[in-house]
N, C-alpha and C positions, 0 to 999 in steps of 0.2 A: 644771669645767675639765678639759682633756685630761690623763688620767692616764698616758699612754704613758711607760714607763720612768721613772716618778716625776717627770715634767715638772711636774706640779702642785705637788708638795712642793718641788722646787727653786725654783720661782717664788715660793712663799710664803716660803721662807728668804731669797731675794733682797730681797723687799719688807721683811721684818723687819730684815735687815742694813742696808738703806738708812735705815730709821727709826732704828736705833741710831746710825748715822753722823750723822744730823741732830740727834739728841738730844745727842751728844757735842759737835758743832759749836756747838749752842746754849749749852751750858755753857761752852765755850771763849770765846765772845764775851761772856758775862757776867763771867767771871773768868779771863782769859788765864793759861796756865801751860805750860811746856815739856812737862809730862807729857801734857796734853790734846792738844797739837800732835802729839806722837809717837803717841798713841793713834789719832787720826784718820788719820794717814799710814800707820800699820801695818796698818790693816784694808782698805786699798785693794786689796791683792792678792787678798783673799778675795772681794770683789765682782767683780773681774775674772775669777776662776776660776768663780764661779757664772754669770756672764754667758756665758762660753765654753761651759760645760756645757749651759746652756739652749739656746743657739744650735745646738749640735750635735744635741741631741735634737729640736729643731724640724725641722731638715733631715732627720734620720733618720726622723721620723714621716712627712713628706711623701714621702720616697723609698720607704719600706717599706709605705706605705698608699696604693697607686695608685688604689684604688677608694673612697677616702674621700669623704664628701659635702662639698658646698661649705661648709656651716656649720662643720664641723670644720676644714676647711682655712683658712677665714677666722679662726677662733679661734686657731689656731696662729700664723698670720701676725701677729695682733694681739698675742699673747704675745711674739713676737720683737721687735716694735717697742717694746713696753713695757719689755722687758728692756734693750734698748739705751739707752733714755732713763733708766731707773733707774740704770744704771751711770754715766751722765753726771752725774746728781744727786750720786752718791757722789764722782765726780771733782771736782765743784764744791766739795764739802766739803773736799777735800784742798787745793784752790786757796785757799779761804778761810783754812785753817789756815796755809798758806805765807805769806800776807800778814799774818796776826796776828804771825807770827814776825818779820816785817820791821819792825814798829812800833818806833820809837825809844823812845816812852813808852807802855808797855803799858797804862797806865791811861787813855790818850787815848781808847781805844775805848769807854769807859763813857759818853762824851758822847752816844753814839748809842743809840737804842732799836731793837734788832733783834727784839724779842719779837713784834711783829705779823707779821713774815715767817714765823717758826717756828710761830706759832699757826695760820696758814693752811696751811703745809706739813703739820703734824702732824694737821690736820683731814682733809685729803684723802688722805693716804698710806694710812690704814686702809681706804679705799673701793676701792682698786685691785683687790684680789683678788676681792672680790664683784662688782665691775663687769665683770671679764673672765669670771668663772665664770658669771654670769647673762646676759652680753651685754646689759646693761641700759643703754639709751641715756640715761635720765634721770641715772644716776650718772655716766656718761661726760661728760655736759654739765656736771655740777657740777665734775668734775675740770678740764675745759677752762677754766671760769671763774676758776680760781685764777691763771691767767696774767695776767688783767687786774688782779686784786687786787695781785699782786706788782709789776706794772708801775707801778701808782699809788703804791705805797710807795717804789719806786725813784725815781720822778720827784721825789717830795718830798725824798728824801735827796740826790739829785743836785743839786737847786737849792740846798739848804743848803750842801753841800760847795763848789759853784761859788762861792757868795757868800763863803764863808770863805777860799777860795784867793785871792780878790782882795785880802785884807788882807796877804798875803805872809808870814803866820806859820804855823808847823806844816805846811808844805807836804808834807813827806815822809809824815807820819802821815795827813794828809788824803787824799793819793793812795792810801795803803794802804786807807783806809776806803772810798774810791770803788770800788776793785777788789772789796772785800768785798761791797758792796751790788750791784755788777754781777753777781757770781757768784750771789748770792741771787735776783736777777731772772732770770738764765738758768735757774734751776731751774723757774721758771714756764713757760718755753718748752718744757722737757722734759715738764712735766705736761700742757701743751696737746697735745703729740704723743701722750702716753699716752691722754688723753681722746678724741682723734680716732681712736686705734686701737680704743677701746671702741665708738665710733660705727660704725666699719667692721665690727666683729664683730656689732653689732646690726642693721645695715642691709644689709651685704654690699657697700657702696659706700664708696670712699675720699672722704669728705666733710670739707672744712674746717669749722671751727666755724660760720662765718657761712653756709655752704651748708646745713648741717644746720638752723640756725635758720630760714632761709628756707623750707626744705622743711617743717619742723614747723609754722611759722606759716601757710603756705599750705594745708596739709592740715587743720589744726585749724580754720581759718576755715570749712571745709565741714562739719565735725562737731566740736563742742566737746568731745566725749568721746573723740575719736580720738587715737591715739598713732602716731608714726612706726614704732614696732616692729610695728604691726599691718599694715604694708604691705611687699610685696616691691618694691624699687626697683632698677631696672636702668638705669644711665647708660651707654647703648650708643652714643650719638652725640655728636659735638662739631662744631659748624659752624666754617667758616673765619673767621667773625666772632668766634669765641671763646665762643659760647654752648654750654652743656652741656644735653643733653636726656635725660630718663629716662622709661622706661615705669613706671607705678605701678599695682600690682595689690593689692587687698585680700587678705591671706593666707587669710582665712576662706572666700573663694570657691573658691580652689584650682583653677580651671579653666584657668589659663594665659592667660586673656583680660585684657588691660590695662583698667583702669577709666579711666585718664587719662594725659595726657602732662604732665610737669613740665619747664619750660624756664627756665633762669636765665642771666643774663649782665649785661653793662653796662647800667645803668639806661636810658640814652638809646635803646639798641637794643630792649630789651624793651618800653619804653614806646611806641616807634614801632610795634612789632608789635601791641601791644594796640590802639592807635588805628586801625591799618590793618585789623585783624580786624573791628572795629566798623564800619568804612567798607564793607568787602566784605559783611558780614552785612546791612547795610542795602540794598546794591545787589542782592545775590543770596542770599537766606536759604538756609542749608544748604550753601553752597559751601565755607565755611571752618569750622574748629572753633569750638565755643562756649567762651567764657571762663568758667571756673568760679571763678577767684580771681586777683587780682593783688596783689603786695606789693613794696614797696621797702625796702631795708636797706643803709645805708652804701655808697652808690654803685652797688649792684647792684639788680637787680629780678628777680622771678620770676612766671611765669605758670603756672597750672594750667588745662589745656585738655581738652576731651573728646577721647577717642581715636577717630580716624577709621579704620574698618575698610576693608580693601581692599589692592590692590597698587599700587605706583608704576608709572608707564609704563615706566620703566627695567627694573623687575623683570619686568614682563610680557614684554618683549623678551628679557631674559636667560634666562627660563624657557621660551622657545620657544612661548609661547601666542599664535599668530598671530591666531586668531579673536577672542580676548578683546582683543588689542591693537588690531585693526581696529575693533572695537566701541567701544573706549575713545577712539580717535582721532576717530571720528565724533561721539561725545558731547562730546568736548573742543571740536571745531570749533563745534558748536551752542552750547556754553556760552560760548565766547569771543565769538562773534557777538552773543549776548545781552548779555554784559557790556560789550563795546565800544560797542554801540548805545545801551544805557541810560546809560552814563557819558560819552558823546561830548559834547565842547564845541567850539565853532567856532574857537577860537583855534589858530593854527598851533603845532606842537610840534617842537622841535629837540632831538634826543638828543645831538648833538655827540660822535659816536663817536670821532673822532680825538683829541679832548681826553681821552676815557676811556683810549685807548691810551697817550697821553703820561703820564698820571698813574700808570700801572702799569708803565712801562718799567724803572724801577729794580729792581723785583722780578723781572721777566723776565730782565734782564741779570745779576742776581746769581746766578740758577740756571743760566743759559745765556749766559755772557759772550761766546761766539763769535757770538751773534746780533747783537752790537753792532758787528760789523765794518762798516767804511764801504764796502767794495767788493763788489759782486756781479757775476759775469760769466757770460755764456752764450756760449761760443765766444769770438769776438773782440769781442763786444758787452758794454760795461760798463753795468750797470743801476743805477738810483738806489738809494741806501741807504734804510733805514727812516726815518731822520731827515729825509732830503731829501724823501721822499714825504709825510711828515707836514707838512712846511713847505709843499710845493707844493699839498697838498690842503686847507690851512686855509681858504682862501676858499670852496671847495666845501662843506666841512663847515659853515661858518657860514651858507651860503645855502640849503642843502637843508633843507626842513621838511615835515612831514606837514601836510596841509590842516586837520587837526583833532587834538585830543588826547583820550586815553581813560585810564581807570584801568588801569594795568599791574601785573603781579605784582611785577616788579623783580628777581627771581632765578629766572627761569622754566626751570629745569633739569627734565629729564624725571623726576628723582627728587623733585621738589617737587609733582608732580601725582599724585593717588591716584584710582584707579578702583575703584568698588564694583560688581561685576558683577551681583549679584542685583537691585539697584535701578537699575542703569544710570546711576549718578551719578558726577560728577567732583568732586573736592575739591582745594583748594589749601592748601599748608602753607608755613611759613617766609616770612612776609610782611613782614618789617620794612623792606624796600626799596620797597614799593609806593608808587605816586604817579601823578599825571597826567603822561603822557609820550606819545611816539611809540610806537605798538604794535609797530613794527619792533624796538624794544629787546627785547621779550619773544620775538618770532619768531626773531630771530637767536640769542639765548641758547639757546632750545629746540633749534634745528637743530644747533648745534655741540655741545650736551650729548650728543647721540646719536653724533656723529662721534667724540668724544674717549673713548668707552668702549673700553678697551684689550682687545678680544677678537679671537682669531684664528679662531674657529669660523665657517665660512662661513655656516651657517644662521642663527646669531645675528646676524652682521654684516648679513645680508640683511634681518632684521627691523628692526635699528636704522636701516638705510638707508630701509626702507619707511616707518618713522615720520617720518623727516626729510622725505622727498619728499611724504608726505601733508600734513604741516603746511605745507610750502612752497606746495603747490597750493591749500590752503584759504586761506592768507593772500593769495595772488595774486588769487584770485577775489574775496575781500572787498575788496581794493584797487580792482579794476576796478568792482565794484558801487558803490563809494563815491567814485569819481572821483579816486582817488589816483594821479596819473600818474608820480610819481617814486618809487613804492614800491620797485622793484627797484634803483634807484640807491642809495637809502638802505640797502637790505638788503645791498648789496655792502659798504658802509662798516661796517654792523653785524656782518656775518660776519667781515670783516677784523679788526675789534676783538676779537671773541670767539675767533677762531683764534689770534691773536697773544698776547692776554693770558692765555689758558688754559694756555699753555706754562709759566707760573710755578708751576703745580701738577703738572707732568708730569716725573717723574724719568727716564723712558725717553728718552734723547737722540734716538734715531732717530725715535720717534713724535712727540716735541716738534718736531723739525725739519720733519717732514711738515706739522704744523699751522701752523708759522710760515711755511713757504714757500707754503702755500695762502692764508694771510692776505696775504702779500706779493703774490701773483698778483692777488688781488682788488683790493688797494689800487692796484697799478699800472694795472690795467684801468680802474677808475673815475676815478682821478686824471688819466689820459691821455685820457679820453673828451672829446669836444667838448661844451661846454655846451649846444649846440643839440640834441644827441642824447639828453640825460638823460631826457626824457619817454619815449623809446622804448628806453631801456637794458634789456637782458635778461640774466638769469643762467641759465646752464645747470644743470639739476638735478644734473648730474654732479659739480659742485663740492661738493655736499653728501654725496656717497657716499664711504664709507671703504674 
């Protein structure tokens, strides 16, 4: 444990003091007396003082040790969290004592058996110092589990008190007992926080108990002798769908190269990604990561995937690597043509882009309420509002369809496409939205994902524009070769959809307005086009350029 300015000793004294408070509270509930009530209350100031002292030393350590390593910084942060929660346990002891004092019949409390609560508390309290000193995840996990044990004890007592209250007798004393067991249960919440602080010290990541269990079970499934402590885990991404993604590297290798990617989130989404990965792997082996393990737990699920080396297409543009980006776009075009050709089915595909806009409007207007204005004017000419355009274009959206459908990525942003330069291979990631659809869905998302990168550098912006125009030209050629006569009409709807709905993620109001107005322009253009001209409808590449 960190010995800075006696921090380790202060923490050990705090744990010892809270254990004493628990022991006194235990004796109080066995044999209530004013003397024991006063003893519990009197020691509250000492725990407050220790807590304040430890907090100050934690801050001082971080302030005066700017070159400290990550492990030490994490250890101090964990000590601070544990300190706060130990003080809360002491406060709960004071609350218990206060309600013992309120009992009308002091012997009433002997009807309840509080011993199982304290047996659990006094079992795990001695583990805390060692758990933090050693940053030992297995001990942290044991501390976490106390929360469930105390919850189960509370649930049993709650039901007993609830049933007794229905008789109408001893209501005041029953309510006092209900508060007492409530505060004993709250101690379990604090122990859960302490256990999770230990897991943070051990892994370097802020993991909830269920997240740690998922991670442990997923890794151990690959190696029965493995422990989470043997891996460096870096949760560096979180998707808009709520999934957390970590790089996992075996510490013994120490070369900075990840061994795998761990992804967790809502079970339905992770399960869909698993199924879609299998589907893509069958279609084009090597295009997507390999599934190493899949686990479900309490409504969540986790995937362990092979790490795919390379750069995303977005990173290639942002790093100014024009030659590599050009090569990647060429390989991407060949990959898409193969995937679309192999998965092609003759049934028409309707993406219903205007319906997609409608379903996301609440989120757009919540961030940009001015976009919901009913009136748009250019000089003396009043233009249709978004709602009016969506209504006017509904029949068009319902009637336009691709002559065939293909397997699409579903979230085809430039940062979901990885290029490995040495092997000249493309890889797809983040596939939970994949399915059979109009390929224009993927094309439009890719095009706007390049536009919406907020960079002012002219050279980088030119590369992003270059990527968008190359994709547009490839897709238009594919459409011509496959007899898709309404490709550009549908693309106008798809681009309008992506420009307008992307504003819900853009905090820069000026940039968001540029995207929104570009989407509105495309929407007006296609909605006002004559139905007889849709086969010949054309989009200028200029609309893709930022």
